[in-house]
KEVOGU-511417 format. One record per residue (C-alpha): residue number from 0; x, y, z. Coordinates in steps of 0.1 Angstrom, whole numbers, plus 5000, padded with zeros to 4 digits. Example, Ala and Ser with C-alpha at 12.3 -4.5 7.8 and 13.67 -1.06 7.14 Angstrom:
2
REC num   px   py   pz
REC   0 5123 4955 5078
REC   1 5137 4989 5071
***
This chain:
408
REC num   px   py   pz
REC   0 4830 4989 4967
REC   1 4837 4956 4948
REC   2 4872 4942 4952
REC   3 4890 4919 4928
REC   4 4891 4881 4927
REC   5 4914 4862 4951
REC   6 4940 4838 4937
REC   7 4942 4804 4953
REC   8 4970 4802 4978
REC   9 4986 4768 4983
REC  10 4991 4755 5018
REC  11 5027 4750 5029
REC  12 5039 4720 5050
REC  13 5056 4742 5076
REC  14 5047 4773 5096
REC  15 5068 4804 5090
REC  16 5084 4826 5117
REC  17 5068 4856 5132
REC  18 5072 4887 5110
REC  19 5094 4916 5119
REC  20 5093 4950 5101
REC  21 5111 4983 5101
REC  22 5088 5007 5119
REC  23 5090 5042 5105
REC  24 5077 5057 5138
REC  25 5103 5042 5160
REC  26 5131 5041 5134
REC  27 5138 5005 5143
REC  28 5127 4969 5139
REC  29 5096 4956 5156
REC  30 5082 4921 5157
REC  31 5045 4920 5149
REC  32 5025 4899 5173
REC  33 4989 4900 5162
REC  34 4963 4893 5188
REC  35 4936 4876 5167
REC  36 4937 4883 5130
REC  37 4965 4905 5118
REC  38 4951 4939 5109
REC  39 4966 4958 5079
REC  40 4956 4991 5063
REC  41 4972 5001 5031
REC  42 4964 5034 5015
REC  43 4949 5030 4980
REC  44 4949 5049 4948
REC  45 4933 5082 4937
REC  46 4918 5067 4904
REC  47 4926 5094 4878
REC  48 4952 5074 4859
REC  49 4964 5038 4854
REC  50 4985 5018 4878
REC  51 5022 5026 4874
REC  52 5052 5006 4888
REC  53 5054 5028 4918
REC  54 5019 5018 4928
REC  55 5026 4982 4919
REC  56 5058 4981 4940
REC  57 5039 4993 4971
REC  58 5010 4969 4967
REC  59 5032 4939 4960
REC  60 5053 4948 4991
REC  61 5023 4947 5014
REC  62 5010 4916 4997
REC  63 5042 4900 5009
REC  64 5033 4910 5044
REC  65 4999 4895 5040
REC  66 5014 4863 5028
REC  67 5041 4862 5055
REC  68 5015 4866 5082
REC  69 4994 4838 5067
REC  70 5025 4816 5065
REC  71 5031 4823 5102
REC  72 4997 4810 5110
REC  73 4977 4842 5113
REC  74 4944 4851 5097
REC  75 4946 4886 5081
REC  76 4921 4914 5079
REC  77 4934 4937 5051
REC  78 4916 4970 5044
REC  79 4923 4994 5016
REC  80 4906 5026 5004
REC  81 4900 5043 4971
REC  82 4901 5081 4971
REC  83 4873 5083 4945
REC  84 4867 5120 4950
REC  85 4896 5144 4954
REC  86 4912 5174 4937
REC  87 4935 5155 4913
REC  88 4906 5134 4901
REC  89 4883 5163 4896
REC  90 4910 5182 4877
REC  91 4917 5153 4854
REC  92 4881 5147 4847
REC  93 4877 5184 4837
REC  94 4908 5183 4816
REC  95 4897 5153 4796
REC  96 4860 5162 4795
REC  97 4845 5133 4813
REC  98 4823 5130 4844
REC  99 4845 5125 4875
REC 100 4824 5095 4886
REC 101 4829 5078 4852
REC 102 4867 5084 4854
REC 103 4869 5070 4889
REC 104 4849 5039 4880
REC 105 4870 5033 4849
REC 106 4904 5037 4866
REC 107 4894 5017 4897
REC 108 4884 4988 4875
REC 109 4917 4990 4857
REC 110 4935 4989 4890
REC 111 4915 4958 4900
REC 112 4925 4942 4868
REC 113 4962 4950 4874
REC 114 4961 4937 4910
REC 115 4944 4905 4899
REC 116 4970 4900 4872
REC 117 4998 4905 4897
REC 118 4982 4880 4921
REC 119 4979 4905 4949
REC 120 4955 4892 4976
REC 121 4924 4914 4977
REC 122 4914 4933 5008
REC 123 4886 4921 5030
REC 124 4872 4956 5028
REC 125 4877 4978 4998
REC 126 4862 5011 5006
REC 127 4857 5042 4985
REC 128 4859 5078 4999
REC 129 4824 5085 4986
REC 130 4808 5056 5004
REC 131 4827 5063 5036
REC 132 4815 5099 5039
REC 133 4791 5090 5068
REC 134 4820 5075 5086
REC 135 4841 5106 5080
REC 136 4813 5129 5092
REC 137 4809 5109 5124
REC 138 4846 5111 5131
REC 139 4848 5148 5124
REC 140 4819 5153 5149
REC 141 4840 5136 5175
REC 142 4869 5160 5167
REC 143 4846 5190 5169
REC 144 4835 5179 5203
REC 145 4871 5178 5216
REC 146 4877 5215 5205
REC 147 4904 5205 5181
REC 148 4888 5221 5151
REC 149 4881 5256 5137
REC 150 4867 5271 5106
REC 151 4882 5293 5079
REC 152 4855 5305 5056
REC 153 4835 5274 5048
REC 154 4864 5249 5055
REC 155 4868 5230 5088
REC 156 4904 5225 5099
REC 157 4921 5202 5124
REC 158 4946 5216 5148
REC 159 4975 5192 5145
REC 160 4990 5202 5178
REC 161 4959 5189 5196
REC 162 4977 5155 5192
REC 163 5005 5154 5218
REC 164 5022 5128 5196
REC 165 5022 5150 5164
REC 166 5054 5144 5145
REC 167 5060 5109 5160
REC 168 5051 5090 5129
REC 169 5075 5108 5105
REC 170 5100 5119 5131
REC 171 5103 5152 5111
REC 172 5108 5186 5126
REC 173 5086 5216 5116
REC 174 5111 5229 5091
REC 175 5110 5195 5073
REC 176 5073 5195 5074
REC 177 5069 5230 5060
REC 178 5093 5223 5032
REC 179 5071 5195 5018
REC 180 5036 5203 5030
REC 181 5024 5224 5000
REC 182 5038 5199 4975
REC 183 5018 5171 4991
REC 184 4984 5187 4992
REC 185 4987 5211 5021
REC 186 4980 5248 5022
REC 187 5005 5263 5046
REC 188 4999 5299 5033
REC 189 4961 5299 5038
REC 190 4951 5331 5056
REC 191 4931 5325 5088
REC 192 4948 5293 5098
REC 193 4960 5290 5134
REC 194 4990 5269 5124
REC 195 5004 5266 5088
REC 196 5004 5228 5092
REC 197 4968 5224 5102
REC 198 4949 5202 5077
REC 199 4914 5203 5062
REC 200 4888 5180 5077
REC 201 4859 5192 5056
REC 202 4862 5212 5025
REC 203 4833 5236 5020
REC 204 4813 5234 4988
REC 205 4829 5250 4957
REC 206 4811 5259 4925
REC 207 4812 5230 4900
REC 208 4825 5205 4925
REC 209 4806 5176 4941
REC 210 4794 5181 4977
REC 211 4774 5163 5004
REC 212 4753 5176 5032
REC 213 4769 5176 5067
REC 214 4766 5193 5101
REC 215 4794 5215 5089
REC 216 4777 5226 5058
REC 217 4777 5212 5023
REC 218 4811 5199 5011
REC 219 4833 5169 5011
REC 220 4859 5153 5035
REC 221 4896 5160 5035
REC 222 4920 5134 5024
REC 223 4934 5124 5058
REC 224 4901 5119 5076
REC 225 4890 5095 5049
REC 226 4916 5069 5059
REC 227 4913 5076 5096
REC 228 4876 5069 5095
REC 229 4878 5038 5072
REC 230 4906 5022 5093
REC 231 4889 5028 5126
REC 232 4856 5014 5113
REC 233 4870 4982 5099
REC 234 4901 4975 5119
REC 235 4896 4993 5153
REC 236 4922 5011 5173
REC 237 4959 5001 5175
REC 238 4957 4979 5144
REC 239 4989 4961 5135
REC 240 5004 4979 5105
REC 241 4996 5011 5085
REC 242 5013 5008 5052
REC 243 5019 5028 5020
REC 244 5045 5045 5000
REC 245 5072 5065 5017
REC 246 5057 5097 5002
REC 247 5027 5092 5025
REC 248 5048 5093 5057
REC 249 5041 5131 5059
REC 250 5016 5145 5058
REC 251 4991 5117 5051
REC 252 5000 5091 5077
REC 253 5010 5118 5103
REC 254 4977 5136 5099
REC 255 4955 5105 5098
REC 256 4971 5092 5130
REC 257 4967 5125 5147
REC 258 4930 5129 5138
REC 259 4923 5093 5151
REC 260 4942 5098 5183
REC 261 4926 5131 5192
REC 262 4891 5116 5185
REC 263 4899 5085 5206
REC 264 4925 5096 5232
REC 265 4946 5070 5249
REC 266 4950 5046 5221
REC 267 4975 5047 5191
REC 268 4961 5047 5156
REC 269 4985 5019 5145
REC 270 5011 4998 5163
REC 271 5036 5001 5134
REC 272 5041 5021 5102
REC 273 5058 5005 5072
REC 274 5066 5023 5040
REC 275 5077 5012 5005
REC 276 5104 5031 4987
REC 277 5100 5051 4955
REC 278 5105 5038 4920
REC 279 5123 5059 4895
REC 280 5124 5060 4857
REC 281 5146 5080 4834
REC 282 5165 5094 4864
REC 283 5136 5107 4884
REC 284 5109 5094 4908
REC 285 5081 5079 4887
REC 286 5051 5102 4891
REC 287 5020 5113 4873
REC 288 5030 5150 4876
REC 289 5063 5142 4857
REC 290 5047 5118 4832
REC 291 5077 5094 4835
REC 292 5054 5064 4840
REC 293 5055 5027 4832
REC 294 5020 5013 4834
REC 295 5012 4977 4845
REC 296 4982 4977 4821
REC 297 5004 4988 4791
REC 298 5028 4959 4797
REC 299 5000 4934 4801
REC 300 4984 4946 4769
REC 301 5018 4941 4751
REC 302 5016 4905 4764
REC 303 5043 4907 4790
REC 304 5038 4880 4816
REC 305 5025 4897 4848
REC 306 5047 4873 4868
REC 307 5077 4888 4852
REC 308 5065 4923 4864
REC 309 5060 4909 4899
REC 310 5094 4892 4899
REC 311 5111 4924 4888
REC 312 5095 4941 4918
REC 313 5104 4913 4942
REC 314 5141 4916 4933
REC 315 5142 4950 4950
REC 316 5139 4953 4988
REC 317 5106 4970 4995
REC 318 5121 4999 5015
REC 319 5147 5008 4989
REC 320 5144 5035 4962
REC 321 5153 5021 4928
REC 322 5150 5027 4891
REC 323 5129 5006 4867
REC 324 5146 4996 4835
REC 325 5135 4974 4806
REC 326 5166 4953 4812
REC 327 5153 4943 4847
REC 328 5120 4932 4832
REC 329 5136 4911 4804
REC 330 5160 4895 4829
REC 331 5129 4885 4850
REC 332 5113 4870 4819
REC 333 5144 4848 4813
REC 334 5145 4838 4850
REC 335 5109 4827 4850
REC 336 5115 4806 4820
REC 337 5145 4789 4838
REC 338 5125 4784 4870
REC 339 5096 4768 4851
REC 340 5119 4744 4833
REC 341 5134 4734 4867
REC 342 5100 4728 4885
REC 343 5087 4710 4854
REC 344 5114 4684 4859
REC 345 5098 4671 4890
REC 346 5128 4658 4909
REC 347 5155 4683 4919
REC 348 5177 4697 4946
REC 349 5163 4694 4981
REC 350 5133 4718 4986
REC 351 5131 4717 5024
REC 352 5160 4742 5030
REC 353 5146 4765 5003
REC 354 5112 4766 5020
REC 355 5129 4775 5054
REC 356 5151 4802 5038
REC 357 5123 4818 5019
REC 358 5099 4820 5048
REC 359 5127 4832 5071
REC 360 5137 4859 5046
REC 361 5101 4872 5042
REC 362 5097 4873 5080
REC 363 5129 4893 5082
REC 364 5114 4927 5071
REC 365 5100 4912 5039
REC 366 5134 4904 5024
REC 367 5121 4893 4990
REC 368 5155 4896 4972
REC 369 5170 4870 4996
REC 370 5139 4847 4990
REC 371 5142 4851 4953
REC 372 5180 4843 4954
REC 373 5172 4810 4973
REC 374 5149 4798 4946
REC 375 5174 4809 4920
REC 376 5201 4788 4937
REC 377 5177 4758 4938
REC 378 5169 4762 4901
REC 379 5206 4764 4891
REC 380 5214 4732 4911
REC 381 5184 4714 4897
REC 382 5192 4723 4861
REC 383 5227 4712 4867
REC 384 5214 4677 4874
REC 385 5205 4675 4911
REC 386 5177 4650 4917
REC 387 5179 4643 4955
REC 388 5143 4653 4961
REC 389 5118 4636 4938
REC 390 5090 4660 4947
REC 391 5111 4692 4947
REC 392 5094 4707 4917
REC 393 5060 4706 4932
REC 394 5072 4719 4965
REC 395 5090 4749 4950
REC 396 5060 4757 4928
REC 397 5038 4758 4959
REC 398 5063 4778 4978
REC 399 5068 4805 4951
REC 400 5030 4808 4948
REC 401 5022 4809 4985
REC 402 5050 4830 4998
REC 403 5060 4852 4968
REC 404 5027 4852 4948
REC 405 5045 4839 4917
REC 406 5027 4814 4895
REC 407 5054 4791 4879
***
């Protein structure tokens, strides 16, 4: 699948620190130490609607990780999927009376446009669920060979307890899992299942739904096996970071890890799991089911500077839950104007300490608010008349672009 165009990233005069992250699985901080290229997998969209701020916050967050690794001297292999066949997509296509493939193509292109506007570095491998079906089938065959699968009618299920580490990604107990499983795509009450938490590997053919031939009969892959197969194919075992929104901790990341670990025993799926917080609007989590959405594309079409959208997101720590307001956006517009005036002056307050602070902040669990505050302090001092560093404007412009993805 085609990705989006990459922005040019300026080179910085110094090397940043090694990056540490909060790891959901261990409930603590870990320092990432990539051997060779840093390997990152971030779960992508199901393309049945436009990119909202919850999506944007997640992808900007992991773009910061990509940039922080690069600043620390690492090459990065970033992989992302597109779930271009799934129940929500098929349901939306039926509701609006369009072919599901047409809807998926249209919304995926809109997502690409949004990511390009927000200056998110594109993945090295951008893989659709449909094109990855052969990978999913091969991985399912490995699971079948382990004895960790069984059928219910025409559906093939994975026994989650076949993974001795099941539950270690989320840290949840069974009561917590059961309380949320149905809401997040599970079917705990399905008759014939051995365990209510077992998940679908291969969904047997249904009338009116797309299907593909397989050794398990016609049908299509389950959601979790899609990401397991794509990540293993393009990143290998024990890749550095699995990322996504906090709503993916369970079941998606738990199940994806379990499937991969049972198919390839003895190696962890990922070394660390990082999750972005949820974005609210009008007092509730922003979600398609509630309809309380603020779309990136709608703001772009109303001529809002995408850099103001990105700055609004950067002012929130990626792991925090927060609420989008118009006031936050308009404040970001004003801040960008002030920063651009400051860098345009050329000379300004010393840039060296700002570079060090920003890179250190991002290496410290992607602390973008602290990095933004450092540039703000520099801009205030510069506009107040500081001219100690004659090349400060150019240095800060490069820093904001390379480290934060902001074009000033």
